[in-house]
Residue frames as qw, qx, qy, qz and C-alpha x, y, z in Angstrom:
[[0.000, 0.890, 0.457, 0.000, 0.00, 0.00, 0.00],
 [0.409, 0.506, -0.045, 0.758, 1.46, 3.45, -0.96],
 [0.245, -0.222, -0.474, 0.816, 2.08, 6.11, 1.69],
 [0.241, -0.054, -0.153, -0.957, -0.44, 8.42, -0.01],
 [0.592, -0.276, -0.610, -0.449, -3.19, 5.78, -0.02],
 [0.535, -0.300, -0.690, 0.385, -2.46, 4.82, 3.60],
 [0.094, -0.104, -0.279, 0.950, -2.55, 8.47, 4.66],
 [0.421, -0.175, -0.349, -0.818, -5.90, 8.87, 2.92],
 [0.622, -0.318, -0.708, -0.101, -7.21, 5.86, 4.85],
 [0.392, -0.251, -0.563, 0.683, -6.04, 7.30, 8.16],
 [0.125, 0.000, 0.026, -0.992, -7.71, 10.60, 7.35],
 [0.549, -0.244, -0.539, -0.590, -10.92, 8.76, 6.50],
 [0.576, -0.313, -0.716, 0.243, -10.75, 6.84, 9.77],
 [0.197, -0.159, -0.383, 0.888, -10.26, 10.07, 11.67],
 [0.319, -0.101, -0.214, -0.918, -13.21, 11.66, 9.93],
 [0.606, -0.292, -0.680, -0.291, -15.36, 8.63, 10.67],
 [0.468, -0.290, -0.650, 0.524, -14.43, 8.70, 14.35],
 [0.011, -0.065, -0.172, 0.983, -15.19, 12.42, 14.54],
 [0.472, -0.187, -0.412, -0.757, -18.62, 11.93, 12.98],
 [0.614, -0.297, -0.731, -0.010, -19.41, 9.05, 15.30],
 [0.374, -0.259, -0.546, 0.703, -18.53, 11.14, 18.32],
 [0.140, -0.129, -0.076, -0.979, -20.76, 14.02, 17.22],
 [0.620, -0.209, -0.064, -0.753, -23.99, 13.95, 19.14],
 [0.488, 0.031, -0.872, 0.029, -23.33, 10.54, 20.69],
 [0.118, 0.007, 0.677, -0.726, -24.86, 11.60, 23.96],
 [0.617, 0.123, -0.015, -0.777, -28.22, 11.60, 22.23],
 [0.708, 0.157, -0.632, -0.271, -27.71, 7.97, 21.33],
 [0.030, 0.313, -0.838, 0.447, -26.87, 6.81, 24.83],
 [0.545, 0.047, 0.567, -0.616, -30.47, 5.95, 25.63],
 [0.795, 0.399, -0.071, -0.452, -30.99, 4.01, 22.40],
 [0.021, 0.542, -0.833, -0.110, -28.44, 1.24, 22.66],
 [0.101, 0.054, 0.993, 0.012, -30.91, -1.63, 22.75],
 [0.374, -0.299, -0.558, -0.677, -34.36, -2.45, 21.56],
 [0.555, -0.399, 0.208, -0.700, -37.30, -2.55, 23.91],
 [0.960, -0.136, -0.118, -0.214, -37.34, -6.34, 23.96],
 [0.613, -0.629, 0.459, 0.132, -33.70, -6.52, 25.01],
 [0.882, 0.341, 0.244, 0.215, -32.53, -7.53, 21.54],
 [0.648, 0.044, 0.174, 0.741, -29.74, -6.22, 19.35],
 [0.018, -0.550, 0.014, 0.835, -29.01, -2.58, 18.63],
 [0.625, 0.631, 0.271, -0.372, -31.01, -1.45, 15.62],
 [0.346, 0.727, -0.498, -0.323, -27.99, -1.39, 13.29],
 [0.992, 0.001, 0.093, -0.082, -27.24, -5.04, 14.06],
 [0.558, 0.687, -0.417, 0.207, -23.57, -4.40, 13.46],
 [0.868, -0.432, -0.045, 0.239, -20.72, -6.13, 15.22],
 [0.608, 0.563, -0.111, 0.549, -18.04, -3.85, 13.79],
 [0.572, -0.332, -0.339, 0.669, -15.49, -2.28, 16.09],
 [0.161, 0.261, 0.114, 0.945, -16.24, 1.18, 14.69],
 [0.342, -0.647, -0.541, -0.414, -19.69, 1.35, 16.27],
 [0.165, 0.044, -0.497, 0.851, -19.73, 4.03, 18.96],
 [0.291, -0.616, -0.668, -0.299, -22.93, 4.40, 20.94],
 [0.404, -0.890, -0.210, -0.027, -22.03, 6.74, 23.80],
 [0.503, 0.400, -0.336, 0.688, -19.36, 8.99, 25.23],
 [0.520, -0.639, -0.488, 0.288, -18.92, 9.98, 28.85],
 [0.384, -0.115, -0.055, 0.914, -17.32, 13.36, 28.19],
 [0.167, 0.751, 0.348, -0.535, -19.18, 16.68, 28.42],
 [0.596, 0.711, 0.304, 0.217, -19.80, 18.22, 25.00],
 [0.246, 0.933, -0.155, 0.211, -16.82, 20.14, 23.65],
 [0.419, -0.731, 0.537, -0.041, -14.25, 18.59, 25.97],
 [0.977, 0.199, -0.012, 0.078, -11.65, 16.00, 25.15],
 [0.638, -0.544, 0.334, 0.431, -7.96, 15.26, 24.93],
 [0.577, 0.810, -0.107, -0.002, -5.73, 16.86, 22.31],
 [0.791, 0.278, -0.237, 0.492, -2.07, 16.51, 21.45],
 [0.093, 0.638, -0.264, 0.717, -1.38, 19.78, 23.24],
 [0.662, -0.568, 0.149, -0.465, -3.19, 18.75, 26.43],
 [0.987, -0.148, -0.022, 0.057, -1.54, 15.35, 26.50],
 [0.243, -0.829, 0.459, 0.209, 1.89, 16.72, 25.69],
 [0.798, 0.030, 0.553, 0.239, 2.55, 14.16, 22.96],
 [0.066, -0.445, 0.490, 0.746, 4.46, 14.81, 19.74],
 [0.716, 0.447, -0.056, -0.533, 2.68, 14.61, 16.38],
 [0.425, -0.248, 0.856, 0.155, 2.99, 11.19, 14.76],
 [0.625, 0.319, -0.431, -0.568, 2.32, 9.61, 11.38],
 [0.824, -0.183, 0.470, -0.260, 1.01, 6.11, 12.13],
 [0.893, 0.446, -0.059, 0.009, 2.38, 4.81, 8.84],
 [0.489, 0.585, -0.484, 0.430, 5.86, 5.60, 10.16],
 [0.438, -0.593, 0.401, -0.543, 5.19, 4.55, 13.76],
 [0.365, 0.059, -0.912, 0.175, 5.91, 1.63, 16.07],
 [0.618, -0.393, -0.010, -0.681, 2.70, 0.68, 17.89],
 [0.122, 0.172, -0.931, 0.298, 2.59, -1.63, 20.88],
 [0.703, -0.327, -0.259, -0.576, -0.31, -3.79, 22.04],
 [0.019, -0.272, 0.851, -0.448, -0.30, -5.31, 25.53],
 [0.702, -0.272, -0.509, -0.417, -2.75, -8.18, 25.95],
 [0.402, -0.568, 0.470, -0.543, -3.53, -9.01, 29.58],
 [0.770, -0.180, 0.518, -0.325, -4.69, -12.62, 29.68],
 [0.346, -0.146, 0.883, 0.281, -3.87, -16.01, 28.25],
 [0.466, 0.252, -0.342, -0.776, -5.55, -16.42, 24.90],
 [0.029, 0.142, 0.989, -0.026, -7.56, -19.45, 25.96],
 [0.253, 0.588, 0.541, -0.545, -10.60, -17.18, 26.11],
 [0.459, 0.533, 0.569, 0.426, -12.28, -16.51, 22.73],
 [0.010, -0.981, -0.176, 0.083, -12.72, -12.84, 23.68],
 [0.388, -0.733, 0.364, 0.424, -8.96, -12.39, 24.02],
 [0.566, 0.068, 0.658, 0.492, -8.25, -14.24, 20.78],
 [0.307, 0.762, 0.501, 0.273, -10.72, -12.06, 18.86],
 [0.175, -0.961, -0.031, 0.214, -9.45, -8.88, 20.52],
 [0.468, -0.529, 0.484, 0.517, -5.80, -9.50, 19.65],
 [0.497, 0.274, 0.674, 0.474, -6.65, -10.53, 16.10],
 [0.177, 0.904, 0.385, 0.062, -8.72, -7.38, 15.61],
 [0.245, -0.877, 0.212, 0.354, -5.74, -5.23, 16.63],
 [0.515, -0.234, 0.647, 0.511, -3.40, -7.19, 14.32],
 [0.440, 0.538, 0.648, 0.311, -5.81, -7.00, 11.37],
 [0.105, 0.967, 0.233, -0.025, -6.40, -3.27, 11.66],
 [0.379, -0.726, 0.352, 0.453, -2.71, -2.48, 12.14],
 [0.503, 0.021, 0.688, 0.522, -2.07, -4.26, 8.85],
 [0.299, 0.751, 0.550, 0.212, -4.91, -2.43, 7.09],
 [0.105, -0.975, -0.036, 0.193, -3.74, 0.94, 8.37],
 [0.737, 0.539, -0.152, 0.378, -0.16, 0.14, 7.43],
 [0.438, -0.868, 0.233, 0.000, 1.66, 0.97, 10.65],
 [0.308, 0.709, -0.633, 0.033, 5.41, 0.62, 10.39],
 [0.400, 0.139, -0.881, 0.211, 5.60, -2.07, 13.09],
 [0.695, -0.497, -0.072, -0.515, 3.22, -3.66, 15.58],
 [0.172, 0.294, -0.852, 0.397, 4.64, -5.10, 18.80],
 [0.750, -0.359, -0.261, -0.491, 2.35, -7.60, 20.58],
 [0.120, 0.290, -0.839, 0.445, 2.85, -9.00, 24.07],
 [0.699, -0.421, -0.452, -0.360, 0.75, -11.20, 26.39],
 [0.205, -0.598, 0.529, -0.566, 0.96, -10.81, 30.16],
 [0.531, -0.040, -0.846, 0.017, -0.37, -14.35, 30.77],
 [0.564, -0.684, -0.383, -0.259, -2.66, -12.97, 33.51],
 [0.673, -0.358, -0.269, 0.589, 0.30, -11.63, 35.54],
 [0.010, -0.989, -0.140, 0.050, 0.30, -7.95, 36.48],
 [0.454, -0.685, 0.371, 0.433, 4.08, -7.83, 36.96],
 [0.552, 0.094, 0.640, 0.526, 4.56, -9.26, 33.46],
 [0.287, 0.823, 0.442, 0.213, 2.19, -6.74, 31.92],
 [0.205, -0.944, 0.094, 0.242, 4.20, -3.91, 33.50],
 [0.480, -0.459, 0.567, 0.487, 7.48, -5.33, 32.20],
 [0.534, 0.434, 0.638, 0.346, 5.91, -6.05, 28.78],
 [0.172, 0.953, 0.244, 0.054, 4.92, -2.39, 28.41],
 [0.320, -0.838, 0.315, 0.310, 8.32, -1.20, 29.59],
 [0.599, -0.125, 0.650, 0.451, 9.99, -3.56, 27.10],
 [0.453, 0.669, 0.515, 0.285, 7.88, -2.25, 24.22],
 [0.032, -0.994, 0.005, 0.105, 8.84, 1.30, 25.17],
 [0.488, -0.592, 0.510, 0.389, 12.49, 0.22, 25.15],
 [0.560, 0.189, 0.681, 0.431, 11.94, -1.15, 21.63],
 [0.093, -0.063, 0.285, 0.952, 10.74, 2.26, 20.50],
 [0.013, 0.620, 0.777, 0.109, 6.95, 2.01, 20.78],
 [0.070, 0.113, 0.029, 0.991, 5.45, 5.43, 20.04],
 [0.588, -0.201, -0.055, -0.781, 1.79, 4.62, 20.73],
 [0.018, 0.083, -0.967, 0.240, 0.43, 1.98, 23.09],
 [0.692, -0.245, -0.296, -0.611, -2.86, 0.06, 23.15],
 [0.054, 0.231, -0.870, 0.433, -3.29, -1.70, 26.49],
 [0.700, -0.376, -0.462, -0.394, -5.88, -4.22, 27.65],
 [0.154, -0.563, 0.600, -0.547, -5.33, -3.86, 31.44],
 [0.439, -0.094, -0.887, 0.109, -5.32, -6.96, 33.60],
 [0.295, -0.589, -0.637, 0.401, -6.62, -4.99, 36.61],
 [0.039, 0.926, 0.261, 0.270, -7.98, -1.52, 37.21],
 [0.325, -0.904, 0.275, -0.012, -5.07, -0.80, 39.57],
 [0.822, -0.348, 0.362, 0.268, -1.37, -1.57, 39.53],
 [0.728, 0.481, 0.242, 0.425, -0.17, -0.36, 36.12],
 [0.125, -0.979, 0.012, 0.163, 1.28, 2.89, 37.50],
 [0.508, -0.516, 0.477, 0.498, 4.95, 1.97, 36.82],
 [0.503, 0.290, 0.649, 0.491, 4.13, 1.22, 33.17],
 [0.153, 0.903, 0.380, 0.130, 2.06, 4.38, 32.78],
 [0.305, -0.882, 0.154, 0.324, 4.85, 6.45, 34.31],
 [0.557, -0.219, 0.577, 0.556, 7.37, 4.90, 31.92],
 [0.384, 0.583, 0.588, 0.408, 5.14, 5.80, 28.96],
 [0.052, -0.975, -0.211, 0.055, 4.60, 9.34, 30.26],
 [0.475, -0.659, 0.304, 0.498, 8.35, 9.83, 30.60],
 [0.399, -0.035, 0.653, 0.642, 8.71, 9.09, 26.89],
 [0.351, 0.380, 0.010, -0.856, 5.55, 11.10, 25.98],
 [0.163, -0.020, -0.901, -0.402, 3.93, 7.96, 24.55],
 [0.598, -0.132, 0.045, -0.789, 0.10, 8.01, 24.59],
 [0.051, 0.000, 0.989, -0.141, -1.62, 4.99, 26.16],
 [0.600, -0.083, -0.258, -0.752, -5.05, 3.95, 24.90],
 [0.266, -0.096, 0.903, -0.324, -6.77, 1.45, 27.20],
 [0.566, -0.015, -0.523, -0.637, -9.34, -1.03, 25.92],
 [0.656, -0.227, -0.686, -0.219, -11.97, -3.33, 27.49],
 [0.594, -0.560, -0.487, 0.312, -11.11, -2.54, 31.14],
 [0.023, -0.926, 0.031, -0.377, -10.92, 0.85, 32.80],
 [0.623, 0.009, -0.465, 0.628, -8.03, 1.85, 35.02],
 [0.352, -0.862, -0.320, 0.175, -8.24, 3.99, 38.13],
 [0.476, -0.204, 0.148, 0.842, -6.26, 6.89, 36.73],
 [0.184, 0.730, 0.166, -0.637, -6.81, 10.26, 35.03],
 [0.655, 0.541, 0.446, 0.283, -7.66, 10.42, 31.33],
 [0.379, 0.855, 0.020, 0.354, -5.55, 12.79, 29.22],
 [0.237, -0.840, 0.445, -0.200, -2.90, 12.68, 31.93],
 [0.556, -0.375, 0.741, -0.032, -2.06, 9.14, 33.01],
 [0.429, 0.175, 0.822, 0.330, -3.57, 7.66, 29.83],
 [0.057, -0.030, -0.417, -0.907, -5.23, 8.99, 26.70],
 [0.638, -0.038, -0.049, -0.768, -8.72, 7.42, 26.76],
 [0.421, -0.030, 0.885, -0.194, -10.72, 4.24, 27.36],
 [0.541, 0.144, -0.510, -0.654, -12.45, 2.24, 24.63],
 [0.032, -0.005, -0.983, 0.181, -14.88, -0.41, 25.76],
 [0.326, -0.494, -0.730, -0.343, -18.36, -1.51, 26.67],
 [0.392, -0.479, 0.220, -0.754, -20.74, 0.02, 29.18],
 [0.321, 0.056, -0.929, 0.173, -20.40, -2.79, 31.72],
 [0.266, 0.166, 0.598, -0.737, -23.17, -1.51, 33.99],
 [0.621, 0.302, -0.139, -0.709, -25.52, -1.49, 31.02],
 [0.484, 0.200, -0.834, -0.173, -24.44, -5.04, 30.17],
 [0.044, -0.062, -0.879, 0.470, -25.44, -6.13, 33.67],
 [0.437, 0.278, 0.311, -0.797, -28.79, -4.38, 33.35],
 [0.622, 0.303, -0.450, -0.565, -29.49, -6.03, 30.01],
 [0.332, 0.113, -0.932, 0.085, -28.53, -9.40, 31.49],
 [0.190, 0.163, 0.711, -0.657, -31.04, -8.79, 34.31],
 [0.574, 0.321, -0.020, -0.753, -33.76, -7.96, 31.78],
 [0.564, 0.259, -0.721, -0.309, -32.95, -11.14, 29.87],
 [0.126, 0.029, -0.923, 0.361, -33.09, -13.14, 33.12],
 [0.399, 0.233, 0.460, -0.758, -36.51, -11.72, 33.98],
 [0.637, 0.334, -0.324, -0.614, -37.73, -12.63, 30.52],
 [0.459, 0.227, -0.856, -0.074, -36.35, -16.18, 30.80],
 [0.151, -0.076, -0.881, 0.443, -37.70, -16.84, 34.28],
 [0.273, -0.660, -0.594, -0.370, -40.90, -14.85, 34.29],
 [0.101, -0.687, 0.197, -0.692, -39.51, -12.74, 37.11],
 [0.758, -0.542, 0.200, -0.304, -39.45, -15.32, 39.88],
 [0.927, 0.137, -0.291, 0.191, -36.80, -17.67, 41.28],
 [0.613, -0.728, 0.203, 0.230, -33.54, -17.93, 43.18],
 [0.605, 0.762, -0.179, 0.147, -30.43, -16.66, 41.41],
 [0.756, -0.435, 0.171, 0.458, -26.74, -17.48, 41.78],
 [0.330, 0.924, -0.182, -0.065, -24.14, -15.07, 40.40],
 [0.868, -0.032, 0.108, 0.483, -20.84, -16.36, 39.05],
 [0.082, -0.955, 0.084, 0.271, -18.65, -13.30, 39.59],
 [0.697, 0.626, -0.207, 0.283, -15.70, -12.42, 37.41],
 [0.668, 0.052, -0.366, 0.646, -12.19, -11.72, 38.70],
 [0.337, -0.866, -0.257, 0.266, -11.84, -9.32, 41.60],
 [0.459, -0.500, 0.184, 0.711, -9.85, -6.13, 41.21],
 [0.159, 0.054, 0.506, 0.846, -11.26, -4.85, 37.93],
 [0.340, 0.209, 0.168, -0.902, -14.18, -2.63, 37.01],
 [0.457, 0.013, -0.698, -0.551, -15.75, -5.20, 34.68],
 [0.365, -0.259, -0.876, 0.179, -16.77, -7.47, 37.54],
 [0.032, -0.320, -0.488, 0.811, -17.91, -4.59, 39.74],
 [0.322, 0.224, -0.159, -0.906, -19.97, -2.92, 37.03],
 [0.470, -0.058, -0.762, -0.442, -21.56, -6.09, 35.66],
 [0.288, -0.300, -0.837, 0.355, -22.54, -7.07, 39.19],
 [0.059, 0.333, 0.348, -0.875, -23.93, -3.66, 40.13],
 [0.366, 0.122, -0.396, -0.833, -25.91, -3.31, 36.91],
 [0.456, -0.159, -0.844, -0.234, -27.48, -6.75, 37.29],
 [0.255, -0.331, -0.757, 0.502, -28.29, -6.46, 41.00],
 [0.116, 0.293, 0.186, -0.931, -29.75, -2.98, 40.70],
 [0.422, 0.070, -0.492, -0.758, -31.87, -3.80, 37.66],
 [0.420, -0.209, -0.881, -0.059, -33.15, -7.04, 39.17],
 [0.133, -0.341, -0.640, 0.676, -34.14, -5.26, 42.38],
 [0.217, 0.285, 0.003, -0.934, -35.97, -2.58, 40.40],
 [0.526, 0.174, -0.466, -0.690, -37.82, -4.85, 37.99],
 [0.732, -0.069, -0.650, -0.193, -38.22, -8.29, 39.58],
 [0.374, -0.533, 0.503, -0.569, -38.92, -8.28, 43.34],
 [0.948, -0.094, 0.092, -0.290, -39.91, -11.94, 42.98],
 [0.830, 0.350, -0.344, 0.265, -36.30, -12.92, 42.25],
 [0.588, -0.782, 0.207, -0.003, -33.85, -13.50, 45.10],
 [0.508, 0.626, -0.557, 0.200, -30.07, -13.59, 44.79],
 [0.876, -0.468, 0.009, -0.114, -29.04, -16.47, 47.05],
 [0.807, -0.316, 0.239, 0.438, -25.32, -16.79, 46.23],
 [0.395, 0.897, -0.199, 0.018, -22.44, -14.81, 44.74],
 [0.754, -0.447, 0.386, 0.289, -19.05, -16.43, 44.21],
 [0.209, 0.767, -0.440, -0.417, -16.14, -15.73, 41.91],
 [0.924, 0.181, 0.318, 0.111, -15.31, -18.09, 39.06],
 [0.374, -0.599, 0.379, 0.598, -12.51, -15.76, 37.90],
 [0.505, 0.649, -0.220, -0.525, -13.82, -15.63, 34.32],
 [0.080, 0.396, -0.894, -0.197, -12.59, -19.22, 33.76],
 [0.739, -0.043, -0.460, -0.491, -14.58, -22.25, 32.57],
 [0.608, -0.027, -0.760, 0.228, -13.01, -24.77, 34.95],
 [0.088, -0.028, -0.573, 0.814, -13.46, -22.50, 37.95],
 [0.514, -0.051, -0.077, -0.853, -16.99, -21.65, 36.90],
 [0.736, -0.073, -0.624, -0.250, -17.76, -25.37, 36.80],
 [0.453, -0.035, -0.734, 0.505, -16.18, -25.97, 40.22],
 [0.153, -0.014, 0.352, -0.923, -18.08, -23.07, 41.79],
 [0.640, -0.068, -0.291, -0.708, -21.35, -24.24, 40.25],
 [0.651, -0.070, -0.754, 0.041, -20.79, -27.72, 41.66],
 [0.219, -0.067, -0.638, 0.735, -20.39, -26.22, 45.12],
 [0.330, 0.006, 0.101, -0.939, -23.44, -24.01, 44.73],
 [0.662, -0.107, -0.572, -0.473, -25.64, -26.90, 43.60],
 [0.558, -0.141, -0.762, 0.298, -24.69, -28.72, 46.76],
 [0.178, -0.185, -0.510, 0.821, -25.08, -25.79, 49.16],
 [0.351, 0.339, 0.162, -0.857, -28.05, -24.14, 47.43],
 [0.246, 0.167, 0.913, 0.279, -30.11, -26.86, 45.70],
 [0.258, 0.718, 0.560, -0.323, -33.00, -24.41, 45.37],
 [0.063, -0.497, 0.331, 0.800, -31.17, -22.34, 42.69],
 [0.606, 0.555, 0.567, -0.055, -33.31, -21.86, 39.59],
 [0.470, 0.870, 0.048, 0.144, -31.22, -19.31, 37.69],
 [0.702, -0.338, 0.132, 0.613, -27.56, -18.47, 37.09],
 [0.290, 0.956, -0.046, -0.006, -26.08, -15.16, 35.99],
 [0.814, -0.151, 0.168, 0.535, -22.53, -15.73, 34.74],
 [0.007, -0.901, 0.058, 0.430, -20.42, -12.63, 34.18],
 [0.208, 0.562, -0.615, -0.512, -18.76, -14.22, 31.18],
 [0.839, 0.210, -0.284, -0.413, -19.53, -17.05, 28.78],
 [0.460, 0.341, -0.801, 0.177, -16.69, -19.30, 29.89],
 [0.190, -0.108, 0.754, -0.620, -18.11, -19.52, 33.42],
 [0.713, 0.160, 0.112, -0.673, -21.58, -20.08, 31.98],
 [0.749, 0.307, -0.546, -0.215, -20.32, -23.02, 29.93],
 [0.211, 0.246, -0.851, 0.413, -18.65, -24.42, 33.04],
 [0.452, 0.001, 0.512, -0.731, -21.96, -24.08, 34.88],
 [0.780, 0.226, -0.262, -0.522, -23.73, -25.95, 32.08],
 [0.567, 0.265, -0.776, 0.080, -21.35, -28.89, 32.55],
 [0.033, -0.140, 0.766, -0.626, -21.81, -28.87, 36.33],
 [0.611, 0.084, 0.250, -0.746, -25.60, -28.79, 36.07],
 [0.781, 0.242, -0.454, -0.354, -25.68, -31.64, 33.57],
 [0.389, 0.247, -0.837, 0.296, -23.39, -33.72, 35.77],
 [0.205, -0.029, 0.663, -0.719, -25.79, -33.10, 38.67],
 [0.127, 0.368, 0.918, 0.076, -28.69, -34.43, 36.63],
 [0.189, 0.700, 0.338, -0.600, -30.27, -31.03, 35.97],
 [0.525, 0.555, 0.484, 0.427, -31.26, -29.52, 32.62],
 [0.222, -0.424, 0.004, 0.878, -29.49, -26.18, 32.13],
 [0.125, -0.019, -0.455, -0.881, -31.70, -23.78, 30.24],
 [0.524, -0.391, -0.606, -0.453, -34.81, -25.55, 31.52],
 [0.654, -0.534, -0.490, 0.217, -34.46, -26.50, 35.20],
 [0.419, -0.642, -0.048, 0.640, -31.96, -23.70, 35.74],
 [0.442, 0.872, 0.167, 0.130, -32.08, -20.65, 33.48],
 [0.649, -0.324, 0.143, 0.674, -28.68, -19.24, 32.47],
 [0.320, 0.936, 0.092, 0.111, -27.79, -15.75, 31.23],
 [0.708, -0.338, 0.123, 0.608, -24.21, -14.69, 30.54],
 [0.182, 0.941, -0.086, -0.273, -22.10, -11.95, 28.96],
 [0.418, -0.430, 0.588, 0.542, -19.57, -12.10, 26.10],
 [0.655, 0.610, -0.015, -0.446, -21.16, -13.40, 22.90],
 [0.154, -0.448, 0.834, 0.282, -18.72, -16.19, 22.07],
 [0.557, 0.157, -0.614, -0.536, -19.69, -18.72, 19.45],
 [0.308, -0.046, -0.934, 0.174, -19.77, -21.59, 21.94],
 [0.129, 0.266, 0.618, -0.728, -22.21, -19.75, 24.20],
 [0.501, 0.302, -0.116, -0.802, -24.48, -18.67, 21.36],
 [0.485, 0.107, -0.820, -0.286, -24.43, -22.26, 20.09],
 [0.107, -0.139, -0.879, 0.443, -25.53, -23.29, 23.60],
 [0.406, 0.283, 0.248, -0.832, -28.57, -21.04, 23.17],
 [0.580, 0.249, -0.534, -0.562, -29.36, -22.87, 19.94],
 [0.427, 0.049, -0.900, 0.066, -28.91, -26.17, 21.79],
 [0.570, -0.599, -0.383, -0.412, -31.18, -25.00, 24.62],
 [0.718, -0.306, -0.459, 0.423, -28.71, -25.05, 27.54],
 [0.229, -0.244, -0.186, 0.924, -28.21, -21.26, 27.82],
 [0.192, 0.739, 0.626, -0.156, -31.13, -18.85, 27.64],
 [0.265, 0.951, 0.103, 0.119, -29.54, -15.53, 26.68],
 [0.693, -0.169, 0.039, 0.700, -26.17, -13.88, 26.12],
 [0.089, 0.979, 0.049, -0.175, -25.29, -10.18, 26.11],
 [0.776, 0.430, -0.047, 0.459, -22.38, -9.47, 23.79],
 [0.356, -0.825, 0.170, 0.404, -19.19, -7.79, 24.95],
 [0.701, 0.711, -0.008, 0.055, -17.68, -6.69, 21.66],
 [0.713, -0.471, 0.256, 0.453, -13.94, -7.51, 21.39],
 [0.643, 0.481, 0.331, 0.496, -13.41, -5.99, 17.93],
 [0.252, -0.864, -0.094, 0.425, -11.47, -2.93, 19.06],
 [0.605, -0.043, 0.377, 0.700, -9.00, -2.70, 16.18],
 [0.239, 0.617, 0.430, 0.614, -10.91, -0.34, 13.86],
 [0.291, -0.915, -0.236, -0.149, -12.01, 1.94, 16.70],
 [0.664, -0.581, 0.074, 0.465, -8.56, 1.99, 18.35],
 [0.523, 0.009, 0.358, 0.773, -6.73, 3.02, 15.19],
 [0.065, 0.745, 0.428, 0.507, -9.49, 5.46, 14.18],
 [0.446, -0.874, -0.167, 0.098, -9.14, 7.08, 17.61],
 [0.635, -0.382, 0.213, 0.637, -5.36, 7.28, 17.22],
 [0.378, 0.372, 0.444, 0.722, -5.74, 8.82, 13.76],
 [0.158, -0.872, -0.375, -0.271, -8.26, 11.30, 15.12],
 [0.580, -0.736, -0.043, 0.346, -5.92, 12.23, 17.98],
 [0.560, -0.245, 0.324, 0.722, -2.92, 12.80, 15.72],
 [0.246, 0.559, 0.496, 0.618, -5.05, 14.74, 13.23],
 [0.076, 0.183, -0.207, 0.958, -5.69, 17.30, 15.97],
 [0.547, -0.451, -0.374, -0.598, -9.24, 16.35, 16.95],
 [0.344, -0.424, 0.598, -0.587, -10.09, 16.10, 20.65],
 [0.517, -0.046, -0.848, -0.103, -10.58, 12.52, 21.86],
 [0.637, -0.549, -0.025, -0.541, -13.23, 11.79, 24.48],
 [0.202, -0.523, 0.762, -0.324, -12.10, 10.07, 27.71],
 [0.462, 0.041, 0.868, -0.176, -14.52, 7.14, 27.34],
 [0.482, 0.279, -0.463, -0.690, -15.75, 5.84, 24.00],
 [0.615, -0.018, 0.702, -0.359, -18.33, 3.09, 24.26],
 [0.157, 0.178, -0.829, -0.506, -18.53, 0.33, 21.67],
 [0.724, -0.047, -0.070, -0.685, -21.86, -1.27, 20.73],
 [0.160, -0.155, 0.964, -0.145, -22.85, -4.70, 22.05],
 [0.566, -0.098, -0.543, -0.612, -25.51, -7.00, 20.64],
 [0.528, -0.190, 0.658, -0.501, -27.71, -9.50, 22.48],
 [0.414, 0.119, -0.828, -0.359, -28.69, -13.10, 21.70],
 [0.564, -0.052, 0.644, -0.514, -31.55, -15.34, 22.72],
 [0.529, 0.173, 0.827, 0.081, -33.59, -18.13, 21.15],
 [0.479, 0.775, 0.297, -0.286, -35.15, -15.70, 18.68],
 [0.423, 0.866, -0.244, -0.110, -31.90, -14.77, 16.89],
 [0.549, -0.581, 0.582, 0.148, -29.11, -17.11, 18.05],
 [0.772, 0.182, 0.561, 0.235, -29.22, -19.49, 15.09],
 [0.494, 0.824, 0.200, 0.191, -29.30, -16.70, 12.53],
 [0.022, -0.955, 0.273, -0.114, -26.51, -14.71, 14.20],
 [0.885, -0.361, 0.234, 0.178, -24.22, -17.64, 15.03],
 [0.786, 0.367, 0.137, 0.479, -21.93, -17.16, 12.03],
 [0.197, 0.814, -0.073, 0.542, -21.11, -13.58, 13.05],
 [0.659, -0.745, 0.086, -0.057, -20.00, -14.45, 16.60],
 [0.265, 0.741, -0.593, 0.170, -16.41, -14.92, 17.74]]
């Protein structure tokens, strides 16, 4: 691809991002249909922005951030993945970054994986900076603890764009911006799907995600608050972490079946734990999806297939396709347009009405 054509593409991406961010606050209340289904556009593309948390007219610019101007086609970009790529979300996320970097034509993309170790993620980021990374995309392992890496990036005036998990730091100072889902809204949509699946009555167990990150906190709060507001006939009888892992989700579900045999519904804060719960319930002689309703979050192909098979009742997508939006945001930033501190990507929803038709577009 020629430099001229690549530059034109980057300018187009920047223009697209700017248009998407115009008036997004008006869209914030329209992210899902009344029946809890997919957003009206039905798109799974990473470019889809549905809300921004910044007041109108504010945002981060090159001048505010103190970063030098950069041509991405002549830049070294680093991507720090947080977790082992055994999870389909992580596989799709990393591939999306790789694919878009190639389309944009960045000079070099550095990719690391922290293997679920915070100390490794810090050293990974520091190593990429030592290799000359000029722009960083980081999927944080936890909301806290990355300060040494952020300080190393700040010392070199390298912008850090975080994706999929928020960090407890200051946008346009410690990091550039956050790209990700509205995790509270995901929890609320999961609660609505649970009410629909159960008829609004029953005893619910929550398989919590990993502690120490905002995803778990927000998905829990959204679900609990929405359930309390809309379904007083439903009681949460257990909450226990499965650490976003299938084997741990299965082990926790086995324990909960024994200690709380009255459970009639399970809210899993990711699909892997939900699939582990399905195995545990089947082993215990129960029919997941029938005897025990299951709602989860992620939108992986295996979970949506489980809806088709009847063992999971509904899944709220957490869109991992950040590549297009991440590089559009970078292009926007370097073109001189203010970048909002939180850019929210669109998430679809699946149940028995659309799972079979949408299966091929899942990850």
